C-alpha positions in Angstrom: -136.4 42.9 -29.2 -136.7 45.5 -26.3 -133.2 46.4 -24.8 -133.1 47.7 -21.2 -132.3 51.5 -21.1 -129.6 52.7 -18.8 -129.2 56.0 -16.9 -126.1 57.7 -15.9 -127.1 61.3 -15.0 -128.6 63.3 -17.9 -127.7 60.8 -20.2 -130.0 57.6 -21.4 -128.4 54.9 -23.5 -128.7 51.1 -24.5 -125.4 49.0 -24.0 -125.2 45.6 -25.4 -122.3 43.3 -26.3 -118.9 42.3 -24.8 -116.4 43.3 -27.4 -113.4 45.3 -26.7 -114.2 47.8 -29.6 -116.9 50.3 -29.2 -119.7 51.3 -31.7 -121.7 54.4 -31.0 -125.1 54.0 -33.0 -126.8 57.4 -33.4 -130.7 57.7 -34.4 -132.3 60.4 -36.7 -134.9 63.0 -36.0 -138.0 60.8 -35.6 -136.1 57.8 -34.8 -135.2 56.1 -31.8 -133.0 53.6 -30.0 -135.1 50.7 -31.1 -134.1 51.5 -34.6 -130.7 49.9 -34.3 -132.2 46.4 -32.9 -131.0 44.2 -35.9 -127.8 45.5 -35.7 -127.2 44.9 -32.0 -128.6 41.4 -32.4 -126.1 40.7 -35.3 -123.1 42.6 -34.0 -123.3 42.2 -30.3 -121.1 39.0 -30.5 -117.9 40.8 -31.5 -118.6 44.5 -30.5 -120.1 46.5 -27.4 -122.8 48.6 -28.9 -123.7 51.8 -27.5 -127.1 53.5 -28.4 -127.5 57.1 -27.1 -130.7 58.6 -26.7 -130.6 62.0 -28.3 -132.0 64.8 -26.3 -134.1 66.4 -28.8 -137.3 66.3 -26.6 -135.7 67.3 -23.2 -133.2 70.3 -24.5 -134.4 73.8 -23.8 -135.6 75.5 -26.8 -133.1 78.2 -26.6 -130.2 75.5 -26.7 -131.5 73.2 -29.6 -128.6 73.0 -32.0 -126.9 70.5 -34.2 -123.8 71.6 -32.1 -125.5 71.0 -28.7 -126.5 67.5 -29.7 -123.0 66.6 -30.8 -121.7 68.0 -27.7 -124.1 65.8 -25.7 -122.9 62.6 -27.2 -119.2 64.0 -27.1 -119.7 64.4 -23.2 -121.1 60.9 -23.0 -118.2 59.2 -24.7 -115.6 61.3 -22.5 -117.7 60.3 -19.4 -117.5 56.5 -20.4 -113.9 56.6 -20.8 -113.8 55.7 -24.3 -110.7 56.6 -26.3 -111.7 55.7 -29.8 -115.1 54.6 -31.1 -116.6 53.4 -34.5 -119.6 55.8 -35.2 -122.6 54.7 -37.1 -125.1 57.5 -37.5 -128.6 57.5 -39.5 -129.9 60.6 -40.9 -129.5 63.2 -38.1 -127.1 60.9 -36.2 -124.9 60.9 -39.2 -125.0 64.6 -39.3 -123.9 64.5 -35.6 -121.2 62.2 -36.1 -119.5 64.2 -38.9 -119.7 67.3 -36.4 -117.6 65.1 -33.9 -115.2 63.9 -36.3 -114.7 67.5 -37.4 -114.4 68.4 -33.7 -112.0 65.7 -32.4 -110.6 63.4 -35.2 -109.0 61.2 -32.5 -112.0 60.0 -31.0 -113.4 59.0 -34.2 -111.7 55.6 -35.4 -114.1 55.2 -38.2 -117.5 56.9 -39.6 -120.5 55.1 -41.0 -123.0 57.2 -42.6 -126.6 56.0 -44.0 -129.0 58.5 -45.2 -127.0 61.2 -43.4 -128.1 65.1 -43.2 -125.3 67.6 -43.4 -125.7 68.4 -47.3 -129.0 67.9 -48.4 -132.2 66.6 -46.9 -135.9 67.1 -47.8 -136.7 67.7 -44.4 -139.6 66.4 -42.4 -140.5 64.5 -45.9 -141.5 67.7 -47.5 -144.0 68.8 -44.9 -144.6 68.5 -41.1 -147.2 65.7 -40.4 -150.4 67.4 -39.5 -151.6 67.0 -35.8 -154.6 64.7 -35.2 -154.2 63.3 -38.6 -153.3 59.8 -38.3 -153.9 58.6 -41.9 -151.2 61.7 -42.8 -148.8 60.7 -40.4 -148.9 57.0 -41.5 -148.3 58.1 -45.0 -145.2 60.4 -44.1 -143.7 57.2 -42.0 -144.5 54.9 -44.7 -142.7 57.2 -47.3 -139.3 56.9 -45.2 -139.2 53.4 -46.8 -139.2 51.6 -49.7 -141.5 48.9 -48.5 -144.4 50.7 -46.4 -144.8 47.8 -44.4 -141.6 48.6 -42.4 -143.3 51.5 -40.8 -145.0 49.3 -38.1 -148.0 50.5 -36.1 -145.8 51.0 -33.0 -143.5 53.4 -35.2 -146.4 55.2 -36.4 -147.9 55.6 -33.1 -144.9 56.9 -31.8 -144.4 59.7 -34.6 -148.1 60.4 -34.2 -147.7 60.9 -30.5 -144.9 63.2 -31.0 -146.2 65.6 -33.4 -149.3 65.9 -31.4 -147.3 66.9 -28.3 -146.8 70.7 -28.5 -143.2 70.8 -27.0 -142.0 67.7 -28.7 -143.3 69.0 -32.1 -141.7 72.3 -31.8 -138.5 70.7 -30.8 -138.5 68.5 -33.8 -139.0 71.6 -35.8 -136.4 73.6 -34.3 -133.9 70.7 -34.7 -134.8 70.0 -38.3 -134.1 73.7 -38.8 -130.8 73.9 -37.3 -129.5 70.7 -39.1 -130.8 72.6 -42.6 -128.7 75.7 -41.6 -125.5 73.6 -40.4 -124.5 72.5 -44.0 -121.1 70.8 -44.1 -120.4 70.8 -47.7 -117.2 73.0 -47.3 -115.9 71.2 -44.3 -116.0 67.5 -45.4 -112.6 67.5 -46.9 -111.3 67.7 -43.4 -112.8 64.3 -42.2 -109.8 62.0 -42.0 -111.9 58.9 -40.4 -112.3 55.8 -42.7 -115.8 56.3 -44.0 -118.3 54.0 -44.9 -121.6 55.3 -46.9 -124.6 53.0 -47.1 -127.6 54.6 -49.0 -130.9 53.7 -50.0 -131.4 53.9 -53.6 -135.1 54.9 -53.3 -134.5 57.3 -50.5 -136.7 60.3 -50.6 -135.3 62.3 -47.8 -131.9 62.3 -48.5 -131.8 61.0 -52.0 -128.9 58.6 -53.5 -127.2 61.6 -55.1 -126.5 62.7 -51.7 -124.5 59.8 -50.7 -122.5 60.2 -53.9 -122.1 63.8 -53.0 -120.8 62.7 -49.5 -118.6 60.1 -51.5 -116.9 62.6 -53.5 -116.3 65.4 -50.8 -114.7 63.0 -48.2 -111.5 61.4 -49.3 -111.3 57.7 -49.5 -114.8 57.1 -48.6 -116.6 53.8 -49.7 -120.3 54.1 -50.9 -122.8 51.4 -51.3 -126.2 52.1 -52.6 -128.9 49.5 -51.8 -131.5 48.4 -54.3 -135.3 48.7 -53.1 -134.4 50.6 -49.8 -135.5 54.0 -48.5 -133.9 56.5 -45.8 -133.1 53.6 -43.1 -131.2 50.9 -44.5 -130.4 49.4 -41.2 -134.1 48.8 -40.6 -135.2 47.9 -44.0 -132.0 45.8 -45.2 -130.3 44.6 -42.0 -128.7 41.6 -43.4 -126.9 43.4 -46.2 -126.2 46.5 -43.9 -124.5 44.3 -41.3 -122.6 42.3 -43.9 -121.1 45.7 -45.4 -120.6 47.0 -41.8 -118.7 43.9 -40.5 -116.3 43.8 -43.8 -115.6 47.5 -43.1 -114.9 47.3 -39.4 -112.5 44.3 -40.0 -110.7 46.6 -42.4 -110.3 49.1 -39.8 -110.0 47.3 -36.7 -108.6 49.1 -33.6 -106.5 46.1 -32.8 
């Protein structure tokens, strides 16, 4: 299902649902706002869901960094007037969520990480997809998931267009390098927000042991490793993902 994209100044985002509690959903490096479609459908009856577009392609190259992306989302939350939010982040989006929880613990009521970077990642699936080689791009996209059929033609086409754009391709590389440099191993003990970790057992980008490492380093965190699942559990196993998230949010309600 397509959701309308709203614009407010420099910010682009999806907003759905009528609940009083706000969930911010952050996509990954090659991800998009559409990656959270099943979550929006499953949760919008109870929660207000906000999916900001990360300005990876629009950001000037000299400014590209994990901190700059985090500050973009943080500014958006401030402008919208949200005092406290639940944050769900996949891959790079989880990394941004961690940085925000470290910057301002009061604004992150709960944190859900799935395939998050910040400790270790096989960046770009081991190699950057070759330009003008559609089959290679398709293979890399399929490798993100346990079930290669989850990598739809629309998804593969989007990635192919990105890597064949000199501007977008370079911004992707610079962002990935910033994520690898910005390791949070020695900062995770400072995370105080209740934290849910949902990982794919077959994740080849941030393998399951990374989820276990996060679980050890974030005090009181809750880890679930899903069978037959890759790097984007919210796309590949949406039903169980929603069940786990709803149970977690019920335990850590703002009311």
